[in-house]
C-alpha positions as CSV (number, residue, x, y, z in Angstrom):
1,M,-7.9,-20.5,28.7
2,S,-4.6,-22.5,28.4
3,Q,-3.7,-24.7,31.1
4,T,-0.2,-25.7,32.7
5,V,0.4,-29.3,33.7
6,R,3.4,-31.6,34.0
7,G,4.9,-33.5,31.3
8,V,8.2,-35.3,30.0
9,I,10.6,-33.7,27.7
10,A,13.8,-34.4,25.9
11,R,15.3,-31.0,25.7
12,R,18.7,-31.9,23.8
13,K,20.0,-34.9,22.0
14,S,21.2,-37.9,24.4
15,E,20.5,-35.8,27.5
16,P,18.2,-37.2,30.3
17,V,14.5,-36.3,30.1
18,E,13.1,-33.8,32.2
19,V,9.6,-33.2,34.3
20,V,8.6,-29.9,33.4
21,E,5.7,-27.5,33.1
22,V,3.8,-27.4,29.7
23,V,1.2,-25.0,28.6
24,V,-1.5,-27.0,26.7
25,P,-3.8,-24.3,24.8
26,D,-7.6,-24.5,24.4
27,P,-8.4,-26.9,21.4
28,G,-8.8,-25.1,18.2
29,P,-11.0,-26.1,15.3
30,G,-10.8,-29.9,14.9
31,E,-8.9,-30.3,17.8
32,A,-9.1,-31.9,21.2
33,V,-7.7,-31.6,24.7
34,V,-7.3,-35.3,26.1
35,K,-6.4,-35.9,30.1
36,V,-4.1,-38.8,29.8
37,Q,-4.4,-41.9,32.0
38,A,-1.8,-44.0,30.7
39,C,1.0,-44.3,28.2
40,G,3.6,-46.8,27.4
41,V,7.1,-46.6,27.2
42,C,8.1,-47.3,23.6
43,H,11.4,-47.5,21.8
44,T,10.5,-44.8,19.6
45,D,10.4,-42.5,22.3
46,F,14.1,-43.4,23.2
47,H,15.0,-42.9,19.7
48,Y,13.6,-39.3,19.8
49,Q,15.7,-38.7,22.9
50,Q,18.7,-40.1,21.4
51,G,18.2,-38.1,18.0
52,G,17.4,-41.1,15.8
53,I,14.2,-39.6,14.4
54,G,15.0,-36.0,14.0
55,D,16.4,-32.8,15.6
56,D,13.3,-30.6,16.4
57,Y,14.3,-30.4,20.0
58,P,12.7,-30.0,22.7
59,Y,10.3,-33.0,22.1
60,L,7.3,-33.9,24.5
61,L,7.8,-37.6,24.5
62,G,5.2,-40.1,25.0
63,H,2.4,-41.6,22.4
64,E,1.1,-45.0,23.2
65,A,-1.6,-43.7,25.2
66,A,-5.2,-43.8,26.5
67,G,-7.3,-41.3,28.2
68,V,-10.5,-39.2,28.5
69,V,-11.6,-36.3,26.4
70,E,-11.6,-33.2,28.4
71,S,-12.8,-30.7,25.7
72,V,-13.1,-30.2,21.9
73,G,-12.7,-27.7,19.4
74,E,-14.9,-26.1,16.6
75,G,-16.3,-28.1,14.4
76,V,-15.7,-31.4,16.4
77,T,-18.9,-33.5,16.0
78,D,-17.9,-37.2,16.7
79,L,-16.1,-36.8,20.1
80,A,-17.5,-35.4,23.4
81,P,-16.0,-34.6,27.0
82,G,-15.9,-37.8,28.7
83,D,-15.3,-40.1,26.0
84,F,-12.7,-42.6,26.8
85,V,-10.1,-42.8,23.9
86,I,-6.9,-44.4,22.8
87,L,-4.5,-42.2,20.8
88,N,-3.3,-42.8,17.5
89,W,-0.6,-41.1,15.3
90,R,-2.1,-41.6,11.8
91,A,-5.5,-39.6,11.7
92,V,-6.2,-40.1,7.8
93,C,-7.5,-37.4,6.0
94,G,-10.0,-38.8,3.8
95,E,-9.2,-37.0,1.0
96,C,-5.8,-38.3,-0.5
97,R,-5.5,-41.0,-3.3
98,A,-5.0,-43.8,-0.9
99,C,-8.4,-42.7,1.1
100,K,-10.2,-42.3,-2.1
101,K,-9.0,-45.9,-3.0
102,G,-10.6,-47.2,-0.1
103,K,-7.1,-48.0,1.7
104,P,-7.4,-45.3,4.4
105,W,-4.6,-47.0,6.4
106,Y,-2.4,-45.9,3.4
107,C,-3.0,-42.2,3.9
108,F,-0.4,-40.0,2.7
109,A,-1.8,-37.0,4.4
110,T,-2.3,-38.0,8.0
111,H,-2.6,-34.8,10.4
112,N,-1.8,-33.7,14.0
113,A,-3.1,-30.7,16.1
114,T,-2.4,-27.2,14.4
115,Q,-1.5,-25.5,17.5
116,K,1.4,-26.2,19.8
117,M,1.9,-26.7,23.5
118,T,5.0,-25.1,24.9
119,L,7.3,-24.6,27.7
120,T,6.3,-21.7,29.9
121,D,9.0,-19.5,28.4
122,G,7.1,-19.8,24.9
123,T,9.4,-22.5,23.5
124,E,7.5,-24.8,21.4
125,L,7.6,-28.3,21.6
126,E,7.5,-30.9,19.3
127,P,5.3,-33.9,20.2
128,A,6.2,-37.7,19.6
129,L,4.6,-39.0,16.4
130,G,2.2,-36.1,16.9
131,I,1.0,-36.9,20.2
132,G,3.1,-36.1,23.0
133,A,1.3,-38.3,25.9
134,F,4.0,-38.7,28.7
135,I,1.8,-35.2,30.2
136,E,-1.1,-34.9,32.3
137,K,-3.1,-33.5,29.5
138,T,-2.3,-33.3,25.7
139,L,-3.5,-31.5,22.7
140,V,-4.3,-33.5,19.4
141,A,-6.2,-33.5,16.5
142,A,-9.6,-35.0,17.0
143,G,-9.0,-37.7,14.3
144,Q,-6.2,-38.9,16.6
145,C,-8.9,-40.0,19.2
146,T,-10.7,-43.3,18.9
147,K,-13.2,-44.2,21.0
148,V,-13.5,-47.7,22.6
149,D,-15.2,-49.4,25.6
150,P,-14.8,-47.1,28.5
151,S,-14.6,-50.1,30.9
152,A,-11.1,-51.3,29.3
153,R,-7.9,-50.8,31.6
154,P,-6.3,-47.9,30.5
155,A,-2.5,-48.9,31.2
156,A,-3.3,-52.1,28.9
157,A,-5.7,-50.3,26.3
158,G,-3.1,-47.4,25.6
159,L,-0.8,-49.9,24.1
160,L,-2.9,-50.5,21.0
161,G,-1.7,-46.7,20.1
162,C,1.5,-48.1,18.9
163,G,3.4,-51.1,19.6
164,V,0.8,-53.9,20.1
165,M,-0.9,-52.6,17.1
166,A,1.9,-52.5,15.0
167,G,2.7,-56.3,15.7
168,F,-0.6,-57.4,15.8
169,G,-1.2,-55.7,12.2
170,A,2.0,-56.8,10.9
171,A,0.6,-60.6,11.0
172,V,-3.0,-60.0,10.6
173,N,-3.5,-57.1,8.3
174,T,0.1,-57.3,6.1
175,G,0.9,-60.7,6.5
176,G,-2.8,-61.9,6.1
177,V,-2.1,-64.7,8.4
178,T,-5.4,-66.9,8.6
179,R,-6.5,-70.5,9.7
180,G,-3.7,-73.3,9.4
181,D,-0.9,-71.0,8.5
182,S,2.7,-71.3,9.7
183,V,4.3,-68.3,10.9
184,A,7.6,-67.2,12.3
185,V,8.1,-63.9,14.3
186,I,11.8,-63.0,14.3
187,G,12.6,-60.6,17.5
188,C,10.2,-61.4,20.6
189,G,10.0,-58.1,22.1
190,G,6.3,-56.2,22.4
191,V,5.9,-56.1,18.7
192,G,6.9,-59.4,18.1
193,M,5.2,-60.8,21.0
194,A,1.7,-59.0,19.6
195,A,2.6,-60.6,15.9
196,I,2.6,-63.9,18.0
197,A,-0.4,-63.3,19.9
198,G,-2.2,-62.0,16.6
199,S,-1.4,-64.9,14.7
200,L,-2.7,-67.1,17.2
201,L,-6.0,-65.5,17.4
202,A,-6.2,-65.5,13.6
203,G,-6.0,-69.4,13.8
204,A,-2.2,-69.9,12.8
205,T,-1.4,-73.6,13.7
206,T,2.4,-73.3,13.8
207,I,4.1,-70.2,15.3
208,I,7.7,-70.3,15.5
209,A,9.3,-67.6,17.9
210,I,13.0,-66.4,17.2
211,D,15.2,-64.4,19.5
212,V,18.8,-64.5,21.0
213,D,17.4,-64.2,24.3
214,D,15.9,-67.6,26.3
215,A,13.8,-65.8,28.6
216,K,12.1,-64.1,25.8
217,L,11.6,-67.4,23.8
218,E,10.1,-68.7,27.1
219,R,7.9,-65.7,27.3
220,A,6.7,-66.0,23.7
221,R,5.1,-69.4,24.3
222,S,2.8,-67.7,26.8
223,F,1.7,-65.5,23.8
224,G,1.2,-68.5,21.5
225,A,4.6,-69.6,20.0
226,T,4.4,-73.4,19.3
227,H,8.0,-73.5,18.7
228,T,11.1,-71.3,19.6
229,I,14.8,-70.8,17.9
230,N,17.5,-69.3,19.8
231,S,19.5,-67.8,16.8
232,R,22.6,-67.9,18.6
233,E,22.5,-71.8,18.9
234,L,20.8,-72.7,15.4
235,D,20.3,-71.0,12.0
236,P,17.1,-69.5,11.8
237,V,16.6,-70.6,8.2
238,E,17.3,-74.1,9.1
239,G,15.1,-74.3,12.1
240,M,12.2,-72.3,10.5
241,R,12.2,-75.0,7.8
242,G,12.5,-78.0,10.3
243,F,9.6,-76.9,12.0
244,T,7.5,-76.9,9.0
245,D,8.1,-80.0,7.1
246,G,11.0,-78.5,5.4
247,N,9.4,-75.7,3.6
248,G,9.5,-72.6,5.6
249,P,6.5,-70.7,7.0
250,D,3.7,-69.2,5.2
251,V,4.2,-65.8,6.8
252,V,7.5,-64.5,8.4
253,V,7.3,-61.2,10.2
254,D,10.7,-59.4,11.0
255,A,10.2,-57.5,14.1
256,V,13.8,-56.4,14.4
257,G,14.7,-54.6,11.1
258,R,18.2,-55.2,10.6
259,P,19.6,-56.6,7.1
260,E,20.6,-59.9,8.7
261,T,17.0,-60.7,10.3
262,W,15.3,-59.7,6.8
263,K,17.4,-61.8,4.8
264,Q,16.7,-64.7,7.4
265,G,13.1,-64.1,6.8
266,F,13.6,-64.0,3.0
267,F,15.2,-67.3,2.6
268,G,13.3,-69.2,5.5
269,R,10.0,-68.4,4.3
270,D,7.9,-71.0,2.0
271,L,8.1,-70.8,-1.7
272,A,5.2,-68.1,-2.4
273,G,5.6,-67.1,1.1
274,V,4.9,-63.7,2.8
275,L,7.8,-61.7,4.4
276,V,6.6,-58.6,6.6
277,L,9.3,-56.1,7.9
278,V,7.5,-53.9,10.9
279,G,10.9,-53.5,12.8
280,V,12.2,-50.2,11.8
281,P,15.6,-50.1,10.1
282,T,18.5,-47.1,10.4
283,P,18.9,-45.1,7.3
284,E,22.2,-46.6,6.3
285,M,21.2,-50.2,6.3
286,T,20.9,-51.8,3.0
287,V,20.0,-55.5,1.6
288,E,21.4,-57.3,-1.2
289,V,20.0,-60.4,-2.5
290,P,20.2,-62.4,-5.9
291,L,17.5,-60.9,-8.4
292,A,17.0,-64.7,-9.3
293,E,16.3,-65.3,-5.8
294,V,13.5,-62.5,-5.7
295,F,12.3,-64.3,-8.7
296,G,12.3,-67.8,-7.5
297,H,10.8,-67.6,-4.4
298,G,7.6,-65.6,-5.5
299,G,5.3,-64.5,-2.9
300,A,5.7,-61.2,-1.4
301,L,8.0,-58.8,0.3
302,K,6.1,-56.1,2.4
303,S,6.6,-53.3,5.1
304,S,3.9,-52.6,7.3
305,W,3.2,-49.0,8.4
306,Y,1.4,-49.1,12.2
307,G,0.3,-52.5,11.2
308,D,-1.6,-51.3,8.3
309,C,-4.1,-50.4,10.9
310,L,-7.2,-48.3,10.6
311,P,-7.6,-47.0,14.3
312,E,-11.7,-46.6,14.0
313,R,-11.9,-50.4,12.8
314,D,-9.3,-52.2,14.7
315,F,-8.7,-50.2,18.2
316,P,-12.6,-51.1,19.4
317,M,-12.4,-54.7,18.0
318,L,-9.0,-55.4,19.8
319,V,-10.5,-53.8,23.0
320,D,-13.7,-56.0,22.8
321,L,-11.5,-59.4,22.2
322,Y,-9.3,-58.2,25.3
323,Q,-12.5,-57.4,27.2
324,Q,-13.7,-61.0,26.2
325,G,-10.6,-62.7,27.2
326,R,-9.2,-63.3,23.8
327,F,-6.5,-61.1,23.3
328,P,-3.9,-60.6,26.5
329,L,-3.5,-57.0,26.7
330,D,-2.4,-57.1,30.3
331,D,0.2,-59.5,29.6
332,F,2.2,-56.6,27.7
333,V,2.2,-54.3,30.9
334,S,5.6,-55.2,32.9
335,E,5.5,-52.7,35.5
336,E,3.4,-49.4,35.9
337,I,5.6,-46.1,37.0
338,G,4.9,-42.3,37.3
339,L,6.3,-39.4,34.9
340,E,9.5,-39.0,37.2
341,S,10.5,-42.6,36.1
342,V,10.4,-42.5,32.3
343,E,14.7,-42.1,32.1
344,Q,15.0,-45.1,34.3
345,A,12.0,-47.0,32.1
346,F,14.4,-46.4,29.3
347,E,17.4,-48.3,30.9
348,T,15.1,-51.1,31.9
349,M,13.6,-51.4,28.3
350,K,17.4,-51.6,26.8
351,S,17.7,-54.5,29.2
352,G,15.2,-56.6,27.6
353,K,13.8,-57.4,30.6
354,V,10.2,-55.9,30.2
355,L,7.7,-55.8,27.4
356,R,6.2,-52.5,28.5
357,S,6.8,-49.7,31.4
358,V,3.6,-47.8,31.6
359,V,3.3,-44.2,32.9
360,V,0.1,-44.6,34.8
361,L,-1.6,-41.0,35.8
362,D,-4.7,-40.2,38.0
363,G,-5.1,-43.7,39.6
364,A,-5.7,-45.5,36.0
365,G,-3.7,-48.7,36.3
366,A,-5.1,-52.0,37.7
């Protein structure tokens, strides 16, 4: 039988979110119902509310989540009730050309649950990134559930479901940061901090944090930055070169996603250096650079989708490193809140004073 639980929706563009009753159907073939324990408040959810992603209202918000599998549908063999999982929004198909080439992190046919969750009047909800996790229980495709160490703190582990994985993966998976590298990270929000922490874990010896906020730059040092640049006060290109013997970093991660920050990374990197774009630009943004500069710099210009992660490979590994005290997931959790506080969390997020507000349900916090 279906269940009725509380969830947070964006009913119309730019209107405040609402806590409403949501009908969650029993899982069908290939699906699972997950009891959500914690879900981070990500900028992507705010973009859904503001109409920056689509117009398929009402949206069921939330996607950066961890919880416990409650039930599974027909044909699901690798999940069972009671499994502790992190939800991911790129369940790979295993059949497309990317998967068959052995590069499933580029899967071109990722999938979500087939059934829809609804309001009590039958109105279908569009789940954010195919998850919808600002809710007590959610319906997802079984492939969106990644089993990890059940002793991990849900409020921290769930953050791997989006922002932390995106930043870590941009540096390590896409950028290929390795021992002895120099790295610059432009933008010190949650994604940027994860790129800094990932670079430190991978063995980078020079890690340059770039932002316009001194408080964020100071915080970046706690995640592993060896140098900081306030780009309101110092030209970032000059600064990057100044901290790398005049050469520029081996890898630059643009966690902002604006033309000016991308160009800073393009011109600031070393010859044959790598520039990784993980900050999400808006559709109207364009970049113009001389083709001779592209040729002359060499290296690689990359974009990073979800940190080019493979959840079944990366989530358990990062949870294990977290449990060993080697990856600071707890430090990304700025505050724990209830479902009723999501709208306020959006305002707090815009102020830049938090890395993540985390919605915690069923006593799954500290």
